[in-house]
N, C-alpha and C positions, 0 to 999 in steps of 0.2 A: 623513495616511497611514492606509490600511486594510490589514487583514491578512484574507485568505480562505483557507478549506480547500476544496479541490476533490476530489471522489470520482472513481472509476475512469473514465478517459476511453476507454481500450481502442481507440485509433485513430480515434475519432469526432471528427475535425478540425473539421468544420463546427459541431457542437454546442459544442465548446470555444469556437470563435471567438464564437459568438452569446453563450455565457455570459459571456465576458470583456467583450464589448460591453455586456452588460446591466448589469454591475457597474461599467462604465466604468473598466476596469483600465488604470492608467498605470504602466509599469515604473519610471519615475523617482521615483514617489510611493508605490506600493503594493507589497505582496508576496503572492504566492499560493503556497500549499503543496499540492503534487499528492500524494495519498495512495497512490500506486503503481498498477500496471496502466495504465501509459501507452499500452501497445500491444496488438495483437492482437484479432482477431475483427471489429474495425470496419474500415472501408474505407481509411483513410489514416494509418497509424502513422508513415511518414516525415515527413508534414507536421507532425504533433503533436511529434515529437522535434525537428524543425528550429526550429519555433516556440518551444518552451520553452527550447531552447539559446540562442535569440537573446536572451531576456530576462535572461540572466546571473544574478546573485545575487537578482534579483527574483522568480525562479521557483525554489523549492527542492522538489526531487522525491524521493520514496521509491520504492524498487524493490519491486515486487510479483511474484508467481510468474510472471506472463506476461512481465514484462521480464527476469527471470532465464532464462525459457524461451528467449526471443529470443537472449540471450548464449550460452546453451548450444548452441543450433542453430548460431549463427555459429562457435563453437569446435569444432564437430564431435562434441559429446558426446550429442546428440539429433538425430533427424530431425524436421522440421516435420510436424505432424499434418495430417489432411484438413480439419480446421475452422480451422487457422491462416491468417492473412492477413498473412504477415510478408515476402513477397517484395518488397514496395515498399521495405523497408529493406534487405534482403540483397542485392538486385540494384541498389541506387542507387549512382551514382559517388561520393557522399559517405558511403558506409556506414561506412567507417573512422573518421571523424570523429564521427558519429552514436554508434556503438557504443562508442567510447572515452569520449565524454561520458556515456553511460548507465552505464557500469560505475563512474564516478566519483560516482554519486548515492548516496543515503543508504538504510540499512536501518532507522533509527529517527531521530527528532529530538526534542529536548526544548527547548522554547523558553519564556522568561518572558513572561508577559503581564500587566503590572502586578505585582501582588503574587502572582499565580498562576503555576503551571507547567503547560504543555500538552504532554503526551506524544504523539507521532504515530508510528504504525506502519501497515503495510498491513493486517494481519489481526488479530493479538492478541498478548497478553502472558501469560506463564505465571504462575499464582498465587503461585509462590514468589519471583518476581523483583520487585525494587524498581525505581522509574523510574531511578535512576543505574546500577544493574546492567543494565537492559535497554539503555541507551545503551552501556554498556561492551561488551556482548556483541555488539551490533549492530557496533561498530566492529571487532571481530575479524574478522567477515565482510567489512566494507568494506575492510579492509587487505588481505585476500587478493585481492578483486575488482580492487583498484587496483595490484596487484604483478605481476611477471613470471611468478608461479605461477597466474595466472588460468586458463590453459587447462587445468591439471591439476585444478583445483578442480571443475569441472562434472561430470565422469564420477562423482565421489564425492558429489555434492549430493543425488542422488535417492534415495528410499527413506522408508519409514514407521518405521524403527527406527534408534535407540532412540526410544520414543514418550513418554519422559519426561526431565526435566531432572535431572542430577546434576553437582555442582561438580567431581567426579573425571573427568568426561568429557574426552577429549582428542582431537586429530586430527580426522579427517573426521566422526567420530560427533559430536563436539562441535559443529562447524559445522553439521551436518545438522539437529540439533536446534534450533539458533538459527534457521536458515533456515526450518524448518517452523513454528516458533512464530510468527515474524514475518511470514510470507507465506501460510501456509496454515490457520492455527488457526481453528476455530469452537467446537467442543465439547471438553471435557475433564472429567476427574473432579475431586473435591475435592482429590485428591492431585496433580493436574497431568498425569495420563495422557492424552495427546492422541488424537483419533479424527478420521480424515479422510475417511471414506466418505459421511457424511450432509452434505448441501448445503442442507436445507430451513430453514425459519424457526426461531426460538428455541423454539417449542413442540414441535418434532419431534426433540428430543434423544434419542439412543439410551439405553436403559436404563443407569442408573448415570452418565450424563454429564449435562452442563449447559453453557450458554453460558459461555465463559471468563470474561466479566465478571460473571457471577453467582456465582462461587465464593465461598463465606463466607471471610472473612479474607484475601481477596486482598490482597497488600502493596502494590498501587498503588491502593487504594481511595480514598486521599486526594489523588490526581492525576488530573486530568481527562485522558482518553484519546481521541484522534480516530483513527479507522481506516476502511478502506474494505472491499473483498474479499467481503462478504456481502450480495449484491444482494437475496436473499429476506428479509432483515432489514428493509430500508427505513431510514428516519430513526426513531431511537429518542426518545421524549419524556422523556429523562433528562438530568441535569446532569453526571453523572459520566463518561459515555461519549457520544461524538459519532459516529454512524454516518453515513458519507457515500456509500456505494455505493448508488445508487438505480436500477441496472440500465439505464444509457442505452444500451449496446450491444444489450440485448434488447428495446427499445421503450419503455423507462422514461424517466427524466429525467436530465440531468446537473446535479449539485447543487454549489452553493458556499455556504459558511457564513461570513458575516462574523463575526469574533471580536474582542472588545475587552474590556478590564477595566471592570468595573462601577464607578461613581463612588465607591460605599461601600467598595470593596475586597474585597467578598464574592462571589466567583465571577465568572462571565463573561457578558457580554451577547452574544447571538448573533442573527443575522438570516439566514434561509434564502432563496436565490434559486435558481431552477431554470429550465431550458429543456428542452423536449422534444427527443429524438433524431429526426432526419428520416430515418434509415435504420438499421433494426434487423437485426441479424444473424440468421440462420436457425439455431436451436438444433440442428436436425437436419442441418445442412449438414456 
């Protein structure tokens, strides 16, 4: 049995199929973890959702900002933007089944791999959060998404404030901070104040900010974290964070990382597998 992490697919169904073929993925034997942004900007989001849905528990998926955006458009909380490619889902005869499946996916996952724990999120983890706390907070959002209150959630989800975590937060502000951290975070201060305007690489941090994974005394430092979302970051040559968004939809690669426990029990063995995207989205479209 093999376990693979796959970065942001964003509707690139052909690249996903070629990547699964390259790793010889077999649902009865293997497990793939998709790190969010399954849909949008690419040419065939509906095919991606149907394919992943068909794999059952062998494909475990996180929700990214684009996935939540699709749900928000469906529930009338947002209008599709000019760069969105969501009509294939929204106008499909099986859209209800696809979107119901999507809203039952995860905001974070914590999985044991041998003696190690691997925390998976779409974007990032605030420095004050532990791994179990991250999972618990993610579950708060998942509970709302899977409930009858889901339509009321999306109009309150958007916004950049509050821009930091407090255990005293309640209601929509609490959920908004959780969503922003897990699906939009790139840079924050040492105190955990988030910044959302800069999308460049790690060296382009605004003054006073740093990549979330470089915050000193981050409480998840002893847990390996896998994430996507940050296409300008590329793959990081580090053992503590595994970055898997390699810009497939923008003409880069779609990446899968095979992950296994090392025989000595110290850390993880990884193997990177990539395919080039055959159809890049126009960033100006």
